[in-house]
C-alpha positions as a printed NumPy array, in Angstrom:
array([[-69.565,  51.166,  66.183],
       [-71.86 ,  52.733,  63.714],
       [-69.208,  55.322,  63.086],
       [-66.639,  52.652,  62.098],
       [-69.119,  50.966,  59.79 ],
       [-69.829,  54.231,  58.06 ],
       [-66.104,  54.836,  57.66 ],
       [-65.47 ,  51.386,  56.135],
       [-68.402,  51.844,  53.753],
       [-67.02 ,  55.16 ,  52.619],
       [-63.565,  53.69 ,  51.936],
       [-65.125,  50.861,  49.923],
       [-67.107,  53.319,  47.809],
       [-63.974,  55.352,  47.079],
       [-62.076,  52.199,  45.939],
       [-64.941,  51.158,  43.694],
       [-65.15 ,  54.57 ,  42.063],
       [-61.411,  54.64 ,  41.433],
       [-61.543,  51.217,  39.841],
       [-64.399,  52.228,  37.537],
       [-62.606,  55.436,  36.604],
       [-59.483,  53.453,  35.625],
       [-61.509,  51.075,  33.446],
       [-63.132,  53.965,  31.589],
       [-59.803,  55.566,  30.632],
       [-58.109,  52.418,  29.143],
       [-58.196,  52.198,  25.308],
       [-60.262,  49.232,  24.364],
       [-58.324,  46.586,  22.5  ],
       [-59.114,  46.936,  18.772],
       [-57.945,  45.124,  15.697],
       [-55.353,  47.037,  13.687],
       [-56.54 ,  48.512,  10.406],
       [-56.427,  45.906,   7.68 ],
       [-53.609,  46.241,   5.167],
       [-54.976,  47.782,   2.027],
       [-53.914,  45.774,  -1.011],
       [-54.625,  47.645,  -4.202],
       [-56.224,  45.624,  -6.929],
       [-54.137,  45.644, -10.111],
       [-55.554,  47.525, -13.033],
       [-57.61 ,  45.461, -15.387],
       [-55.271,  43.719, -17.841],
       [-56.232,  41.32 , -20.597],
       [-55.677,  37.698, -19.657],
       [-52.557,  36.14 , -21.055],
       [-53.394,  34.297, -24.249],
       [-51.524,  31.083, -24.722],
       [-51.86 ,  30.054, -28.345],
       [-52.243,  26.386, -28.958],
       [-49.638,  25.254, -31.474],
       [-51.129,  24.402, -34.834],
       [-51.051,  20.774, -35.774],
       [-47.954,  20.394, -37.854],
       [-48.386,  18.341, -40.992],
       [-46.899,  14.917, -40.785],
       [-43.459,  14.876, -42.28 ],
       [-41.852,  11.917, -43.971],
       [-39.679,   9.743, -41.812],
       [-36.5  ,   8.193, -43.094],
       [-37.583,   4.901, -41.545],
       [-40.774,   4.713, -43.591],
       [-40.624,   4.519, -47.367],
       [-42.844,   3.755, -50.309],
       [-41.607,   0.294, -51.378],
       [-42.265,   1.093, -55.045],
       [-40.266,   4.329, -55.142],
       [-37.982,   4.38 , -52.104],
       [-39.411,   7.804, -51.195],
       [-39.898,   8.707, -47.531],
       [-43.522,   8.744, -46.365],
       [-45.294,   9.871, -43.199],
       [-47.157,   6.62 , -42.569],
       [-46.258,   2.984, -43.054],
       [-47.778,   1.971, -46.394],
       [-45.482,  -0.972, -47.065],
       [-48.235,  -3.512, -46.387],
       [-50.671,  -1.946, -48.871],
       [-51.613,  -4.022, -51.875],
       [-50.956,  -1.686, -54.818],
       [-53.856,  -0.66 , -57.016],
       [-53.008,  -1.257, -60.682],
       [-55.129,   0.479, -63.321],
       [-55.481,  -0.286, -67.025],
       [-55.17 ,   2.983, -68.966],
       [-56.308,   3.541, -72.535],
       [-53.469,   4.825, -74.725],
       [-54.698,   5.127, -78.283],
       [-54.072,   8.632, -79.568],
       [-57.737,   9.514, -79.99 ],
       [-58.421,   8.653, -76.32 ],
       [-55.833,  11.029, -74.852],
       [-55.23 ,  12.704, -72.519],
       [-55.275,  10.193, -69.668],
       [-56.05 ,  11.132, -66.067],
       [-54.106,  10.125, -62.972],
       [-51.073,   8.887, -64.884],
       [-48.691,  11.492, -63.441],
       [-49.447,  10.265, -59.901],
       [-48.509,   6.633, -60.553],
       [-45.498,   5.198, -58.736],
       [-44.763,   2.875, -61.656],
       [-46.069,   2.802, -65.218],
       [-45.781,  -0.376, -67.262],
       [-46.34 ,  -0.06 , -71.011],
       [-46.774,  -3.096, -73.266],
       [-47.911,  -3.724, -76.817],
       [-51.392,  -4.905, -77.669],
       [-52.973,  -6.062, -80.902],
       [-52.726,  -3.729, -83.866],
       [-49.559,  -2.041, -82.652],
       [-51.29 ,  -0.018, -79.938],
       [-50.122,   0.03 , -76.332],
       [-51.798,   0.308, -72.969],
       [-50.42 ,   1.356, -69.609],
       [-50.733,  -0.352, -66.265],
       [-50.447,   2.466, -63.719],
       [-49.44 ,   1.338, -60.223],
       [-50.346,   3.191, -56.996],
       [-48.98 ,   2.009, -53.663],
       [-51.288,   4.266, -51.622],
       [-54.51 ,   4.896, -53.523],
       [-55.849,   7.001, -50.641],
       [-53.312,   9.702, -51.479],
       [-54.198,   9.833, -55.181],
       [-56.442,  12.693, -56.244],
       [-59.093,  12.896, -58.917],
       [-60.148,  10.564, -61.697],
       [-58.283,   7.639, -63.201],
       [-58.841,   6.823, -66.83 ],
       [-59.871,   6.263, -69.322],
       [-60.175,   2.618, -68.279],
       [-59.851,  -0.174, -70.842],
       [-59.705,  -3.94 , -70.982],
       [-56.815,  -6.092, -69.83 ],
       [-54.661,  -8.878, -71.255],
       [-53.045, -11.864, -69.51 ],
       [-49.564, -10.347, -69.37 ],
       [-50.893,  -7.404, -67.372],
       [-52.644,  -9.841, -65.043],
       [-49.305, -11.603, -64.465],
       [-47.755,  -8.291, -63.422],
       [-50.597,  -7.757, -60.955],
       [-50.212, -11.285, -59.583],
       [-46.476, -10.787, -59.101],
       [-47.065,  -7.618, -57.083],
       [-50.029,  -9.047, -55.13 ],
       [-51.941,  -6.087, -56.502],
       [-55.563,  -5.157, -57.152],
       [-56.428,  -4.861, -60.842],
       [-58.797,  -2.146, -62.1  ],
       [-60.078,  -2.733, -65.638],
       [-63.047,  -2.714, -67.99 ],
       [-63.297,  -6.225, -69.339],
       [-60.551,  -8.288, -70.923],
       [-59.653, -11.052, -73.331],
       [-60.721, -14.633, -72.548],
       [-57.114, -15.446, -71.661],
       [-57.014, -12.495, -69.275],
       [-60.075, -13.725, -67.387],
       [-58.536, -17.198, -67.24 ],
       [-55.375, -15.68 , -65.738],
       [-57.419, -13.725, -63.18 ],
       [-59.071, -16.976, -62.071],
       [-55.903, -19.06 , -62.163],
       [-53.852, -16.658, -60.047],
       [-56.728, -15.545, -57.823],
       [-56.181, -11.921, -58.748],
       [-58.419,  -9.402, -56.991],
       [-59.999,  -7.251, -59.668],
       [-62.449,  -4.376, -59.904],
       [-64.139,  -4.815, -63.271],
       [-66.344,  -2.163, -64.831],
       [-68.281,  -4.812, -66.746],
       [-68.983,  -7.467, -64.118],
       [-68.677,  -8.253, -60.432],
       [-69.434,  -6.255, -57.329],
       [-67.6  ,  -3.052, -58.183],
       [-69.365,  -1.998, -61.387],
       [-71.114,   0.908, -59.648],
       [-67.736,   2.573, -59.013],
       [-67.218,   3.214, -62.738],
       [-68.859,   5.917, -64.806],
       [-68.793,   7.335, -68.303],
       [-67.96 ,  10.964, -68.897],
       [-70.812,  12.592, -70.793],
       [-68.615,  15.615, -71.479],
       [-66.302,  13.411, -73.505],
       [-69.233,  11.949, -75.391],
       [-70.449,  15.428, -76.217],
       [-66.937,  16.339, -77.362],
       [-66.964,  13.501, -79.9  ],
       [-65.   ,  10.801, -78.087],
       [-66.05 ,   7.24 , -78.876],
       [-67.846,   5.417, -76.056],
       [-64.856,   3.155, -75.33 ],
       [-62.816,   6.265, -74.517],
       [-65.11 ,   7.563, -71.77 ],
       [-64.807,   5.131, -68.823],
       [-63.445,   6.48 , -65.526],
       [-63.139,   5.624, -61.881],
       [-62.279,   7.958, -59.017],
       [-59.31 ,   7.169, -56.776],
       [-61.256,   8.056, -53.64 ],
       [-64.027,   5.636, -54.628],
       [-61.478,   2.835, -54.911],
       [-60.072,   3.711, -51.485],
       [-63.562,   3.767, -49.962],
       [-64.454,   0.451, -51.57 ],
       [-61.346,  -1.22 , -50.165],
       [-62.256,   0.017, -46.685],
       [-65.816,  -1.302, -46.714],
       [-66.017,  -4.229, -49.127],
       [-64.022,  -6.792, -47.194],
       [-61.488,  -7.071, -50.007],
       [-58.031,  -7.846, -48.631],
       [-56.277,  -4.476, -48.769],
       [-52.908,  -5.534, -47.324],
       [-50.268,  -8.07 , -48.27 ],
       [-50.227, -11.332, -46.437],
       [-47.472, -11.725, -43.886],
       [-44.049, -12.275, -45.405],
       [-44.573, -10.426, -48.683],
       [-41.77 ,  -8.035, -49.605],
       [-40.877,  -5.948, -52.642],
       [-37.486,  -7.104, -53.901],
       [-36.419,  -3.805, -55.485],
       [-33.957,  -1.536, -53.666],
       [-33.373,   2.195, -54.097],
       [-30.471,   4.584, -53.572],
       [-30.248,   8.357, -53.307],
       [-28.187,   8.623, -56.48 ],
       [-29.292,   6.055, -59.015],
       [-26.889,   7.156, -61.728],
       [-25.554,   3.914, -63.195],
       [-21.823,   3.481, -62.735],
       [-19.849,   3.822, -65.969],
       [-23.078,   4.686, -67.771],
       [-23.241,   6.191, -71.229],
       [-25.079,   9.411, -72.023],
       [-28.845,   9.118, -72.313],
       [-30.355,  12.568, -72.552],
       [-32.907,  11.363, -75.086],
       [-34.234,   7.794, -75.088],
       [-36.438,   6.654, -77.968],
       [-38.509,   3.469, -77.629],
       [-40.369,   2.523, -80.834],
       [-42.955,  -0.046, -79.723],
       [-44.43 ,  -0.279, -83.197],
       [-45.087,   1.743, -86.316],
       [-48.026,   3.261, -84.418],
       [-46.479,   4.104, -81.06 ],
       [-43.061,   5.501, -80.099],
       [-42.185,   6.65 , -76.6  ],
       [-39.591,   9.374, -75.984],
       [-37.894,  10.24 , -72.681],
       [-36.104,  13.597, -72.475],
       [-33.801,  14.12 , -69.513],
       [-34.379,  17.368, -67.637],
       [-31.233,  18.135, -65.65 ],
       [-32.99 ,  20.808, -63.58 ],
       [-35.422,  18.312, -62.054],
       [-33.313,  15.192, -62.435],
       [-36.232,  13.494, -64.187],
       [-37.133,  12.147, -67.592],
       [-40.049,  13.949, -69.239],
       [-42.215,  11.52 , -71.184],
       [-43.633,  12.155, -74.656],
       [-45.589,  10.098, -77.166],
       [-47.171,  10.713, -80.555],
       [-44.803,  13.651, -80.895],
       [-46.305,  15.491, -77.912],
       [-45.816,  15.619, -74.122],
       [-47.503,  12.749, -72.308],
       [-49.935,  14.724, -70.158],
       [-52.217,  14.174, -67.2  ],
       [-55.585,  15.828, -67.809],
       [-56.348,  15.88 , -64.097],
       [-53.202,  17.628, -62.867],
       [-52.172,  19.386, -66.069],
       [-48.673,  17.967, -65.62 ],
       [-46.413,  16.147, -68.013],
       [-45.555,  12.667, -66.776],
       [-42.012,  12.551, -65.43 ],
       [-39.975,   9.779, -63.802],
       [-36.573,   9.253, -62.243],
       [-36.023,   5.759, -63.662],
       [-36.517,   4.382, -67.16 ],
       [-36.351,   0.605, -67.587],
       [-36.571,  -1.306, -70.851],
       [-37.275,  -5.04 , -70.816],
       [-36.721,  -6.782, -74.129],
       [-38.675, -10.011, -74.54 ],
       [-40.309, -12.259, -77.092],
       [-43.585, -10.866, -78.47 ],
       [-45.589, -12.701, -81.127],
       [-49.115, -12.85 , -82.448],
       [-51.209, -15.675, -81.035],
       [-51.747, -18.185, -83.812],
       [-55.36 , -18.338, -84.921],
       [-56.502, -15.414, -82.766],
       [-59.066, -13.529, -84.83 ],
       [-58.36 , -10.272, -82.996],
       [-54.621, -10.412, -83.583],
       [-53.877, -10.609, -79.851],
       [-50.313, -11.056, -78.68 ],
       [-48.337, -13.511, -76.622],
       [-45.767, -11.652, -74.487],
       [-43.152, -13.756, -72.737],
       [-43.105, -12.709, -69.079],
       [-40.813, -15.332, -67.579],
       [-37.278, -16.53 , -68.143],
       [-34.48 , -14.042, -68.665],
       [-33.185, -11.51 , -71.115],
       [-31.461,  -8.204, -71.605],
       [-32.651,  -4.639, -71.258],
       [-31.552,  -1.134, -70.285],
       [-31.668,   1.102, -67.26 ],
       [-31.403,   4.902, -67.314],
       [-31.261,   7.453, -64.52 ],
       [-29.866,  10.98 , -64.264],
       [-29.047,  11.137, -67.97 ],
       [-26.963,   7.939, -68.042],
       [-27.789,   4.384, -69.082],
       [-26.371,   0.861, -68.903],
       [-27.405,  -2.497, -70.336],
       [-28.907,  -4.843, -67.737],
       [-30.162,  -8.38 , -67.343],
       [-33.668,  -9.241, -66.249],
       [-35.156, -12.477, -64.959],
       [-38.523, -13.682, -63.704],
       [-38.968, -17.208, -62.45 ],
       [-42.771, -17.479, -62.509],
       [-45.838, -15.703, -63.863],
       [-46.769, -14.596, -60.356],
       [-43.208, -13.623, -59.432],
       [-41.326, -10.329, -59.398],
       [-38.759,  -9.059, -61.855],
       [-35.12 ,  -9.257, -60.824],
       [-32.675,  -6.78 , -62.392],
       [-28.898,  -7.07 , -62.377],
       [-26.009,  -5.282, -64.007],
       [-24.042,  -7.111, -66.669],
       [-21.584,  -8.006, -63.9  ],
       [-24.308,  -9.801, -62.012],
       [-24.748,  -7.19 , -59.275],
       [-28.294,  -6.461, -58.083],
       [-29.531,  -3.252, -59.65 ],
       [-30.627,  -0.45 , -57.319],
       [-32.852,   2.241, -58.774],
       [-32.79 ,   5.928, -57.994],
       [-35.323,   7.065, -55.423],
       [-38.434,   8.085, -57.32 ],
       [-40.92 ,   6.913, -59.92 ],
       [-40.227,   4.396, -62.657],
       [-41.418,   3.825, -66.208],
       [-41.061,   0.233, -67.458],
       [-41.21 ,  -0.402, -71.209],
       [-41.743,  -4.07 , -72.096],
       [-40.856,  -4.32 , -75.783],
       [-40.098,  -6.939, -78.457],
       [-36.498,  -8.038, -78.803],
       [-36.565,  -6.497, -82.282],
       [-37.257,  -3.03 , -80.86 ],
       [-34.563,  -0.546, -81.931],
       [-34.117,   1.452, -78.741],
       [-31.853,   4.476, -79.174],
       [-29.944,   6.707, -76.733],
       [-28.676,  10.172, -77.539],
       [-26.188,  12.025, -75.31 ]])
């Protein structure tokens, strides 16, 4: 019995040893070597340039209502700023005149003239405007008709009455809340200019004032400019007008020379180019309009001031691209707009661009040279 037990124990020991030997010879399960992924060489990161802000470009849907020119922003609701400019010879040159959308020129006492320079978007005008002088009632009526903002340095009693009667917004160098905007140029004084030829205002100061003062800067709903513009304003069947001469008086004659290269009329007065001191440019316009009306001295006025008829109807002339035609004008009220028609009664469209409006006596001998 003991012998059998010893035999069984021996067999069991042999089996156990064989099992252990088998376990020792098996390769242990191991993870395969990881795949080696080479890192790319250092390369500069890709630079994606942000596109520069492109300047706003004019859109054909948005135009300056005073010139018909395309603009980048809608300025049609702006009340135009209208500035009284000194035009006696000894006060020249003016500043800011070449940037005006429209220039009106009318006689004053003594045969002198002054300009009313009109800016639809004063925020885009650069530099000084001046020199600034006093106003007269007929200029106030123009401002009222355009729902504009008048910039001036005083005025005749009748002008102040007109400002009150037609509720014209005005920035006056001599009174009111905007006097601090105006300044006198000491350099001019040192150069020998008389004091009345030294008053200026800066366009940016006007723009800032309109933003902060509470003054109504936009037209009331429903206001529209009645003038239309076309790409080619050359009057049909027009006669040659390469040189237009407008003698306002024995003191002042305006001359418009057509420059075919630019398609504009270059303006001269007092025998010299009509210059802008600020830009160094000669004033030039696409459209020249002449309104002939009754002008007379006010009876009993000690200063010799004038009465200029601003309503009713009459004749005049229109020139563009070196051609001119006679036209009719009409204005139904002192706070209305001018209406221009051809002699056939068709509404007159101006060429796209700036305009110069001469309001002259019916006795004025306007001449046109081909």
